[in-house]
MILUM-175023 format. One record per residue (C-alpha): residue in three letters; residue number from 1; chain; x, y, z. Coordinates in nm, 2 decimals, decimal comma. Layout:
<sites>
SITE  residu  num  chaine      xx      yy      zz
SITE     ALA  NUM       A       X       Y       Z
...
</sites>
This chain:
<sites>
SITE  residu  num  chaine      xx      yy      zz
SITE     MET    1       A   -7,66  -16,85   -4,22
SITE     LYS    2       A   -7,35  -17,00   -4,07
SITE     ARG    3       A   -7,25  -16,87   -3,73
SITE     VAL    4       A   -6,88  -16,78   -3,67
SITE     GLY    5       A   -6,68  -16,69   -3,36
SITE     LEU    6       A   -6,36  -16,50   -3,36
SITE     ILE    7       A   -6,09  -16,52   -3,09
SITE     GLY    8       A   -5,85  -16,22   -3,09
SITE     PHE    9       A   -5,92  -15,86   -3,16
SITE     GLY   10       A   -5,57  -15,73   -3,24
SITE     ALA   11       A   -5,45  -15,62   -3,58
SITE     ILE   12       A   -5,57  -15,94   -3,76
SITE     GLY   13       A   -5,90  -15,97   -3,57
SITE     ARG   14       A   -5,99  -15,61   -3,63
SITE     SER   15       A   -5,91  -15,65   -4,00
SITE     ILE   16       A   -6,15  -15,95   -4,02
SITE     ALA   17       A   -6,43  -15,77   -3,84
SITE     ARG   18       A   -6,38  -15,46   -4,07
SITE     LEU   19       A   -6,41  -15,68   -4,38
SITE     TRP   20       A   -6,70  -15,89   -4,27
SITE     GLY   21       A   -6,95  -15,69   -4,47
SITE     THR   22       A   -6,77  -15,80   -4,80
SITE     LEU   23       A   -6,89  -16,16   -4,75
SITE     PRO   24       A   -7,20  -16,26   -4,95
SITE     ALA   25       A   -7,52  -16,14   -4,79
SITE     HIS   26       A   -7,68  -16,39   -4,55
SITE     SER   27       A   -7,39  -16,63   -4,58
SITE     PHE   28       A   -7,21  -16,59   -4,24
SITE     LEU   29       A   -7,29  -16,42   -3,91
SITE     LEU   30       A   -7,01  -16,31   -3,69
SITE     ALA   31       A   -7,19  -16,42   -3,38
SITE     GLY   32       A   -6,92  -16,32   -3,13
SITE     VAL   33       A   -6,57  -16,19   -3,08
SITE     CYS   34       A   -6,36  -16,30   -2,78
SITE     ALA   35       A   -6,14  -16,01   -2,68
SITE     ARG   36       A   -5,92  -15,91   -2,39
SITE     SER   37       A   -6,10  -15,72   -2,11
SITE     TRP   38       A   -5,95  -15,39   -2,20
SITE     GLN   39       A   -6,06  -15,43   -2,57
SITE     ALA   40       A   -6,41  -15,52   -2,46
SITE     ALA   41       A   -6,45  -15,17   -2,32
SITE     GLU   42       A   -6,40  -15,01   -2,67
SITE     PRO   43       A   -6,70  -14,89   -2,88
SITE     SER   44       A   -6,91  -15,17   -3,03
SITE     HIS   45       A   -6,93  -14,99   -3,36
SITE     ALA   46       A   -6,60  -15,16   -3,45
SITE     LEU   47       A   -6,80  -15,48   -3,49
SITE     PRO   48       A   -7,06  -15,59   -3,74
SITE     GLU   49       A   -7,42  -15,55   -3,63
SITE     GLY   50       A   -7,54  -15,83   -3,41
SITE     THR   51       A   -7,20  -15,94   -3,30
SITE     LYS   52       A   -7,16  -16,00   -2,92
SITE     LEU   53       A   -6,83  -15,91   -2,76
SITE     CYS   54       A   -6,71  -16,17   -2,51
SITE     THR   55       A   -6,41  -16,19   -2,27
SITE     GLU   56       A   -6,42  -16,57   -2,22
SITE     VAL   57       A   -6,40  -16,86   -2,47
SITE     GLU   58       A   -6,69  -17,03   -2,29
SITE     GLN   59       A   -6,91  -16,73   -2,36
SITE     LEU   60       A   -6,81  -16,75   -2,73
SITE     LEU   61       A   -6,89  -17,12   -2,75
SITE     ALA   62       A   -7,23  -17,06   -2,58
SITE     LEU   63       A   -7,32  -16,87   -2,90
SITE     GLN   64       A   -7,30  -17,20   -3,08
SITE     PRO   65       A   -7,07  -17,11   -3,37
SITE     ARG   66       A   -7,01  -17,35   -3,65
SITE     TYR   67       A   -6,67  -17,21   -3,71
SITE     VAL   68       A   -6,42  -17,04   -3,48
SITE     ILE   69       A   -6,14  -16,82   -3,62
SITE     GLU   70       A   -5,83  -16,81   -3,40
SITE     ALA   71       A   -5,64  -16,48   -3,45
SITE     ALA   72       A   -5,48  -16,47   -3,10
SITE     SER   73       A   -5,17  -16,66   -3,00
SITE     HIS   74       A   -5,01  -17,00   -2,95
SITE     LYS   75       A   -5,12  -16,99   -2,59
SITE     VAL   76       A   -5,49  -16,97   -2,69
SITE     VAL   77       A   -5,45  -17,27   -2,92
SITE     GLN   78       A   -5,29  -17,46   -2,64
SITE     ALA   79       A   -5,55  -17,37   -2,39
SITE     HIS   80       A   -5,87  -17,39   -2,59
SITE     GLY   81       A   -5,80  -17,55   -2,93
SITE     SER   82       A   -5,90  -17,91   -2,84
SITE     ARG   83       A   -6,21  -17,80   -2,66
SITE     ILE   84       A   -6,33  -17,60   -2,96
SITE     LEU   85       A   -6,27  -17,88   -3,20
SITE     ARG   86       A   -6,42  -18,14   -2,97
SITE     SER   87       A   -6,74  -17,93   -2,94
SITE     GLY   88       A   -6,79  -17,97   -3,32
SITE     CYS   89       A   -6,66  -17,63   -3,43
SITE     SER   90       A   -6,41  -17,63   -3,71
SITE     LEU   91       A   -6,12  -17,41   -3,63
SITE     TYR   92       A   -5,96  -17,16   -3,87
SITE     LEU   93       A   -5,61  -17,16   -3,73
SITE     LEU   94       A   -5,38  -16,86   -3,78
SITE     SER   95       A   -5,12  -16,94   -3,51
SITE     VAL   96       A   -5,01  -17,24   -3,72
SITE     GLY   97       A   -4,67  -17,24   -3,56
SITE     SER   98       A   -4,83  -17,40   -3,25
SITE     LEU   99       A   -4,86  -17,72   -3,46
SITE     ALA  100       A   -4,48  -17,76   -3,45
SITE     GLU  101       A   -4,53  -17,91   -3,11
SITE     GLU  102       A   -4,61  -18,27   -3,19
SITE     ALA  103       A   -4,81  -18,34   -2,87
SITE     LEU  104       A   -5,04  -18,05   -2,93
SITE     ARG  105       A   -5,08  -18,13   -3,30
SITE     ASN  106       A   -5,18  -18,48   -3,22
SITE     SER  107       A   -5,42  -18,36   -2,94
SITE     LEU  108       A   -5,59  -18,12   -3,18
SITE     LEU  109       A   -5,62  -18,38   -3,45
SITE     ALA  110       A   -5,77  -18,63   -3,21
SITE     ALA  111       A   -6,02  -18,36   -3,08
SITE     ALA  112       A   -6,12  -18,28   -3,44
SITE     LYS  113       A   -6,18  -18,65   -3,51
SITE     GLU  114       A   -6,39  -18,68   -3,19
SITE     GLY  115       A   -6,59  -18,37   -3,26
SITE     GLY  116       A   -6,64  -18,43   -3,64
SITE     SER  117       A   -6,47  -18,09   -3,70
SITE     GLN  118       A   -6,17  -17,97   -3,90
SITE     ILE  119       A   -5,86  -17,77   -3,86
SITE     LEU  120       A   -5,85  -17,52   -4,14
SITE     VAL  121       A   -5,54  -17,32   -4,24
SITE     PRO  122       A   -5,59  -17,00   -4,44
SITE     ALA  123       A   -5,32  -16,90   -4,69
SITE     GLY  124       A   -5,24  -16,60   -4,47
SITE     ALA  125       A   -4,97  -16,37   -4,62
SITE     LEU  126       A   -4,85  -16,64   -4,86
SITE     ALA  127       A   -4,97  -16,83   -5,17
SITE     GLY  128       A   -4,89  -17,14   -5,36
SITE     PHE  129       A   -5,01  -17,40   -5,11
SITE     ASP  130       A   -5,22  -17,57   -5,38
SITE     GLY  131       A   -4,90  -17,61   -5,59
SITE     LEU  132       A   -4,70  -17,73   -5,29
SITE     LEU  133       A   -4,97  -17,99   -5,21
SITE     ALA  134       A   -4,95  -18,10   -5,58
SITE     LEU  135       A   -4,57  -18,14   -5,56
SITE     ALA  136       A   -4,61  -18,33   -5,23
SITE     GLY  137       A   -4,79  -18,60   -5,44
SITE     ASP  138       A   -4,51  -18,60   -5,70
SITE     GLY  139       A   -4,21  -18,70   -5,50
SITE     LEU  140       A   -4,13  -18,37   -5,33
SITE     ARG  141       A   -3,76  -18,35   -5,27
SITE     SER  142       A   -3,69  -18,01   -5,11
SITE     VAL  143       A   -3,87  -17,71   -4,97
SITE     LYS  144       A   -3,73  -17,38   -4,85
SITE     TYR  145       A   -3,93  -17,09   -4,71
SITE     THR  146       A   -3,77  -16,75   -4,68
SITE     SER  147       A   -3,93  -16,46   -4,48
SITE     ARG  148       A   -3,79  -16,11   -4,52
SITE     LYS  149       A   -3,92  -15,84   -4,29
SITE     PRO  150       A   -3,81  -15,49   -4,17
SITE     CYS  151       A   -3,59  -15,48   -3,86
SITE     GLU  152       A   -3,87  -15,35   -3,64
SITE     ALA  153       A   -4,06  -15,67   -3,71
SITE     TRP  154       A   -3,80  -15,87   -3,52
SITE     ARG  155       A   -3,80  -15,66   -3,21
SITE     GLY  156       A   -3,89  -15,85   -2,89
SITE     THR  157       A   -3,77  -16,18   -3,05
SITE     ALA  158       A   -3,45  -16,38   -3,02
SITE     ALA  159       A   -3,30  -16,16   -3,29
SITE     SER  160       A   -3,30  -15,87   -3,05
SITE     GLU  161       A   -3,06  -16,06   -2,83
SITE     ALA  162       A   -2,83  -16,17   -3,10
SITE     TYR  163       A   -2,82  -15,86   -3,32
SITE     ASP  164       A   -2,83  -15,48   -3,28
SITE     LEU  165       A   -3,13  -15,44   -3,51
SITE     ASP  166       A   -3,09  -15,06   -3,51
SITE     ARG  167       A   -2,74  -15,08   -3,66
SITE     LEU  168       A   -2,80  -15,33   -3,94
SITE     THR  169       A   -2,71  -15,18   -4,27
SITE     ARG  170       A   -2,77  -15,48   -4,50
SITE     PRO  171       A   -3,01  -15,77   -4,52
SITE     THR  172       A   -2,91  -16,02   -4,24
SITE     VAL  173       A   -3,01  -16,38   -4,20
SITE     ILE  174       A   -3,11  -16,39   -3,83
SITE     PHE  175       A   -3,22  -16,76   -3,85
SITE     SER  176       A   -3,14  -17,05   -4,07
SITE     GLY  177       A   -3,27  -17,40   -3,98
SITE     SER  178       A   -3,57  -17,62   -3,98
SITE     ALA  179       A   -3,93  -17,50   -3,98
SITE     GLY  180       A   -3,99  -17,67   -3,65
SITE     GLU  181       A   -3,71  -17,48   -3,48
SITE     ALA  182       A   -3,82  -17,16   -3,65
SITE     ALA  183       A   -4,17  -17,20   -3,51
SITE     ARG  184       A   -4,04  -17,26   -3,16
SITE     VAL  185       A   -3,78  -16,98   -3,16
SITE     TYR  186       A   -3,99  -16,72   -3,35
SITE     PRO  187       A   -4,35  -16,81   -3,26
SITE     LYS  188       A   -4,49  -16,47   -3,37
SITE     ASN  189       A   -4,30  -16,45   -3,70
SITE     ALA  190       A   -4,29  -16,81   -3,83
SITE     ASN  191       A   -4,65  -16,92   -3,87
SITE     LEU  192       A   -4,61  -16,93   -4,25
SITE     ALA  193       A   -4,30  -17,15   -4,21
SITE     ALA  194       A   -4,52  -17,39   -4,02
SITE     ALA  195       A   -4,79  -17,39   -4,28
SITE     VAL  196       A   -4,54  -17,46   -4,55
SITE     ALA  197       A   -4,40  -17,75   -4,35
SITE     LEU  198       A   -4,74  -17,90   -4,30
SITE     ALA  199       A   -4,83  -17,88   -4,67
SITE     GLY  200       A   -4,49  -18,02   -4,78
SITE     LEU  201       A   -4,21  -18,21   -4,62
SITE     GLY  202       A   -4,29  -18,16   -4,25
SITE     PHE  203       A   -4,12  -17,96   -3,98
SITE     ASP  204       A   -3,78  -18,13   -3,98
SITE     ARG  205       A   -3,72  -18,14   -4,35
SITE     THR  206       A   -3,85  -17,79   -4,44
SITE     LEU  207       A   -3,56  -17,54   -4,45
SITE     VAL  208       A   -3,63  -17,18   -4,33
SITE     ASP  209       A   -3,43  -16,85   -4,36
SITE     LEU  210       A   -3,56  -16,55   -4,16
SITE     ILE  211       A   -3,41  -16,22   -4,28
SITE     ALA  212       A   -3,40  -15,88   -4,11
SITE     ASP  213       A   -3,38  -15,62   -4,39
SITE     PRO  214       A   -3,33  -15,25   -4,30
SITE     GLU  215       A   -3,44  -15,15   -4,65
SITE     ALA  216       A   -3,76  -15,35   -4,65
SITE     ARG  217       A   -4,09  -15,16   -4,66
SITE     GLY  218       A   -4,31  -15,46   -4,60
SITE     ASN  219       A   -4,31  -15,83   -4,55
SITE     THR  220       A   -4,21  -16,08   -4,81
SITE     GLY  221       A   -4,25  -16,46   -4,81
SITE     SER  222       A   -4,10  -16,69   -5,06
SITE     ILE  223       A   -4,12  -17,07   -5,14
SITE     GLU  224       A   -3,88  -17,27   -5,35
SITE     ALA  225       A   -3,98  -17,64   -5,39
SITE     VAL  226       A   -3,86  -17,92   -5,61
SITE     SER  227       A   -4,04  -18,25   -5,68
SITE     ARG  228       A   -3,96  -18,53   -5,92
SITE     SER  229       A   -4,11  -18,35   -6,22
SITE     SER  230       A   -4,17  -17,99   -6,12
SITE     THR  231       A   -4,02  -17,68   -5,96
SITE     LEU  232       A   -4,23  -17,42   -5,76
SITE     LYS  233       A   -4,09  -17,07   -5,71
SITE     LEU  234       A   -4,31  -16,79   -5,58
SITE     SER  235       A   -4,29  -16,48   -5,37
SITE     VAL  236       A   -4,56  -16,26   -5,21
SITE     SER  237       A   -4,49  -15,91   -5,07
SITE     SER  238       A   -4,73  -15,71   -4,87
SITE     HIS  239       A   -4,75  -15,41   -4,64
SITE     ALA  240       A   -4,73  -15,48   -4,27
SITE     SER  241       A   -5,04  -15,44   -4,06
SITE     SER  242       A   -5,05  -15,21   -3,75
SITE     ASN  243       A   -4,84  -15,50   -3,60
SITE     PRO  244       A   -4,51  -15,50   -3,79
SITE     LYS  245       A   -4,48  -15,88   -3,74
SITE     THR  246       A   -4,80  -15,94   -3,93
SITE     SER  247       A   -4,88  -15,88   -4,30
SITE     ALA  248       A   -5,18  -15,67   -4,39
SITE     ASN  249       A   -5,33  -15,94   -4,62
SITE     VAL  250       A   -5,38  -16,20   -4,34
SITE     GLY  251       A   -5,72  -16,08   -4,25
SITE     PRO  252       A   -5,84  -16,07   -4,61
SITE     SER  253       A   -5,71  -16,42   -4,66
SITE     VAL  254       A   -5,95  -16,54   -4,39
SITE     ILE  255       A   -6,24  -16,37   -4,55
SITE     SER  256       A   -6,14  -16,52   -4,88
SITE     ALA  257       A   -6,13  -16,87   -4,73
SITE     LEU  258       A   -6,48  -16,83   -4,59
SITE     ARG  259       A   -6,61  -16,70   -4,92
SITE     ASN  260       A   -6,44  -16,98   -5,12
SITE     GLY  261       A   -6,56  -17,25   -4,88
SITE     SER  262       A   -6,92  -17,15   -4,92
SITE     GLY  263       A   -6,93  -17,08   -5,29
SITE     LEU  264       A   -7,10  -17,28   -5,56
SITE     LEU  265       A   -6,78  -17,26   -5,75
SITE     ARG  266       A   -6,48  -17,34   -5,53
SITE     PHE  267       A   -6,10  -17,35   -5,58
SITE     VAL  268       A   -5,96  -17,66   -5,41
</sites>
């Protein structure tokens, strides 16, 4: 049974813990969850049986997980990502936007090489990464990612300073630029933009539009990509989680990635 650690017990972390029992029996053990101190005081019945609740990453690593799922923040990746990878734990990374910072990205890659581990990026709230990777080997020419979310999903971001989100009456492009800039300016909303960039043309050449839509009832991510011989167009819409910035299908995508990675029949 493979031991797994989870960092973060917000909307995504709770979803992952809640779905843990859907994994094949005796395949993975959620050995520990690293949560904030106020979350650690909550009832333990929210966790699978046998899971230890921690408040420090060191405590989590002491449980000797083979994989660590990061469902916390860019700051956690910056502070602990290299140490986790260097220890030999492969890291399921959800704060993918942190990789827009070249120095951090290189540091994490070097740590993974040193520790014999991997940085793993679940599909999250999007799809089509297999197709995008295929186009990347076929003379990929252009990639555009568009994220459309309700106005409330953009509160507390740079959009709140530039727009009166309560008064928008039509879909409004609040950002248009490169994936690298999107990840830096909207770190909690542009993780998928970063994932698309990593799978395709990189942070500078991947175009991104972020849209605040007062009529939207969920979050929608779309990719348009063109290579020498193919065109990829896809869109995925999902309900928001308890955190409006995050789609409800992010947690299930992590569970799916674990299941696929351990299966006798795998999609690659």
